[in-house]
C-alpha positions in Angstrom: 107.7 106.9 97.3 105.2 106.3 94.5 105.4 104.4 91.2 107.5 106.4 88.7 104.7 106.5 86.1 102.4 108.2 88.6 102.4 111.7 90.0 100.6 113.4 92.9 97.9 115.5 91.3 96.4 116.8 94.5 96.9 116.6 98.2 93.7 116.2 100.2 95.0 116.0 103.8 95.4 113.8 106.8 93.1 110.8 107.4 93.2 108.8 110.6 91.4 106.3 112.8 91.6 104.9 116.3 90.2 101.7 117.8 90.4 99.9 121.2 90.0 96.3 122.0 90.3 94.2 125.2 93.7 92.7 125.6 93.4 88.9 125.4 96.2 88.6 128.0 93.7 89.8 130.6 90.7 87.7 129.7 89.6 85.2 132.3 90.3 82.3 129.9 93.9 83.4 129.7 94.3 81.8 133.2 93.9 78.3 131.7 95.6 79.0 128.3 99.2 78.1 127.8 101.6 81.1 127.3 102.0 80.2 123.6 98.2 80.1 123.1 97.8 83.4 124.9 100.5 85.1 122.8 98.9 83.8 119.6 95.5 85.2 120.7 97.1 88.6 121.2 98.9 88.5 117.8 95.7 87.4 116.1 93.7 90.3 117.4 96.5 92.8 116.6 96.6 91.6 112.9 92.8 91.7 112.7 92.5 95.1 114.2 95.2 96.6 112.1 93.5 95.3 108.9 90.2 96.8 110.0 92.0 100.1 110.8 93.7 100.2 107.4 90.3 99.6 105.7 88.6 102.4 107.7 91.4 104.9 106.8 91.1 103.8 103.1 87.3 104.3 103.2 87.7 107.8 104.7 90.2 108.7 102.0 88.0 107.4 99.2 85.0 109.4 100.6 87.2 112.5 100.2 87.9 111.7 96.5 91.3 110.2 97.1 92.7 107.2 95.3 95.8 106.6 97.5 97.1 107.1 101.0 100.8 108.0 101.4 102.9 108.3 104.5 100.8 105.6 106.3 101.7 104.8 109.9 100.3 102.2 112.3 100.8 102.1 116.1 99.9 99.6 118.7 99.6 100.9 122.3 99.5 98.1 124.9 98.0 99.8 128.0 98.7 96.9 130.4 96.8 96.4 133.6 95.9 100.1 133.7 92.9 99.5 131.4 93.5 96.0 130.1 93.1 97.4 126.6 95.0 97.7 123.4 94.7 100.9 121.4 95.4 100.9 117.7 96.2 104.2 115.8 96.7 104.8 112.1 97.0 107.8 109.9 98.2 108.8 106.5 97.9 111.5 103.8 95.1 111.2 101.3 96.2 112.2 97.8 95.0 112.0 94.2 97.4 110.2 91.9 97.4 110.4 88.1 99.4 109.0 85.2 102.3 111.2 84.1 100.9 111.9 80.6 100.7 115.7 80.9 101.4 118.7 83.0 100.5 118.3 86.7 98.8 121.2 88.4 98.1 121.5 92.1 94.7 121.9 93.6 93.5 125.3 94.9 94.3 124.4 98.5 95.0 121.5 100.8 91.8 120.6 102.8 93.6 120.1 106.1 96.5 121.8 107.9 98.3 118.6 108.9 100.1 116.1 106.7 102.1 113.0 107.4 104.2 113.5 104.3 107.8 114.5 104.9 108.3 115.8 101.3 105.9 117.7 99.1 105.8 117.3 95.3 107.5 119.9 93.2 104.2 121.6 92.3 104.4 123.2 95.7 106.8 125.8 97.0 107.4 126.4 100.7 109.0 128.7 103.2 110.7 126.5 105.8 109.4 127.1 109.3 109.8 125.6 112.8 109.2 122.4 114.6 105.8 122.5 116.5 105.1 120.0 119.3 102.1 119.4 121.5 102.0 117.2 124.6 99.4 116.1 127.1 99.1 113.7 130.0 96.1 111.6 130.9 95.2 109.1 133.5 94.2 105.7 132.1 91.0 104.5 133.7 88.2 102.1 132.9 86.1 103.9 130.2 82.9 102.7 128.6 83.8 104.5 125.4 87.6 104.3 125.3 87.8 104.8 121.5 86.0 108.1 121.6 88.1 109.3 124.6 91.4 108.5 122.8 90.2 110.1 119.5 89.5 113.2 121.5 92.9 113.1 123.2 94.8 113.0 119.8 92.3 115.3 118.1 93.0 118.0 120.7 96.7 117.7 120.2 96.3 118.1 116.4 94.2 121.3 117.1 97.0 122.6 119.3 99.6 122.0 116.6 97.6 123.9 114.1 97.0 126.7 116.6 100.8 127.0 117.1 101.5 127.0 113.3 98.8 129.6 112.5 100.0 131.8 115.4 103.5 131.8 113.8 101.9 132.7 110.4 102.5 129.2 108.8 99.7 127.5 107.0 100.7 123.8 106.9 102.3 121.1 109.0 104.3 118.3 107.4 106.1 115.3 108.8 103.4 114.8 111.3 104.1 112.0 113.8 102.8 110.7 117.1 104.3 109.1 120.2 103.0 107.8 123.5 104.7 106.6 126.7 102.7 104.7 129.3 103.8 104.2 132.9 101.4 102.4 135.1 98.2 104.5 134.9 99.7 107.6 133.3 100.0 108.2 129.6 102.1 110.9 128.0 101.0 111.8 124.5 103.1 113.8 122.1 102.7 114.9 118.4 105.2 116.7 116.3 105.5 118.3 112.9 107.3 120.9 110.9 105.3 124.1 110.3 105.8 125.7 106.9 104.3 128.3 104.6 103.2 126.6 101.4 102.4 128.2 98.0 101.7 126.7 94.5 104.7 126.8 92.2 107.1 124.7 90.2 110.0 124.8 92.7 112.2 121.9 93.6 111.1 119.3 96.2 111.6 120.3 99.8 114.2 118.4 101.9 113.2 115.6 104.3 112.4 117.3 107.6 112.9 114.2 109.8 116.3 115.4 111.1 114.6 118.4 112.8 112.3 116.2 114.9 113.4 115.0 118.3 111.9 112.4 120.6 110.1 113.9 123.6 111.0 111.3 126.2 113.9 109.2 127.3 113.9 105.8 128.8 112.2 102.5 128.0 109.2 102.8 125.7 108.5 99.1 125.4 104.8 99.6 126.1 104.4 101.5 122.8 105.1 99.5 119.6 105.3 100.9 116.2 104.4 98.6 113.3 106.3 99.3 110.1 
């Protein structure tokens, strides 16, 4: 939600970033640290990395002319002894907010096909579509450029989502979300959203589409932590 005195003047699109760091639990010094000190080291690097990720996402949004990021999500993927890395993911929808001192009109188009917003402002009308989902499996190995590799993994899934939506004659995906399940050296990645046809109008807000999204896996997902 946004402040009642502000309104969404324009939706720019999804902005995201991914970073990887070495898990302190697997550093050689961890062998002589107490369990409490080791946990504090991990918590410290998680806090620092999430702050940096949020700053990077904000800078990307600002470079696109946005003054706010809505529907922001952060994820921490602890990859364990498969890579001894922690992967951080963050994404949100860049928008332009303005004071509600006049009639709000939507921009000509939305720059990207994927949004993390579950509800569009009433300056947009829509034709409800279908849930689209893309999945992929990857082997976690030692990689000299793990960040680039993981950006490509998630980027390819977004491209597949858009391909599915366009093939069904829908032009926008809302309620975008990501999930990952890690078992030993195997990672199962999944992204989901609701494909819709969007036009500019003064129709009512569209309903929250969360109820139409289903988890893609069962079982323990303790290796993937979502930070609210």
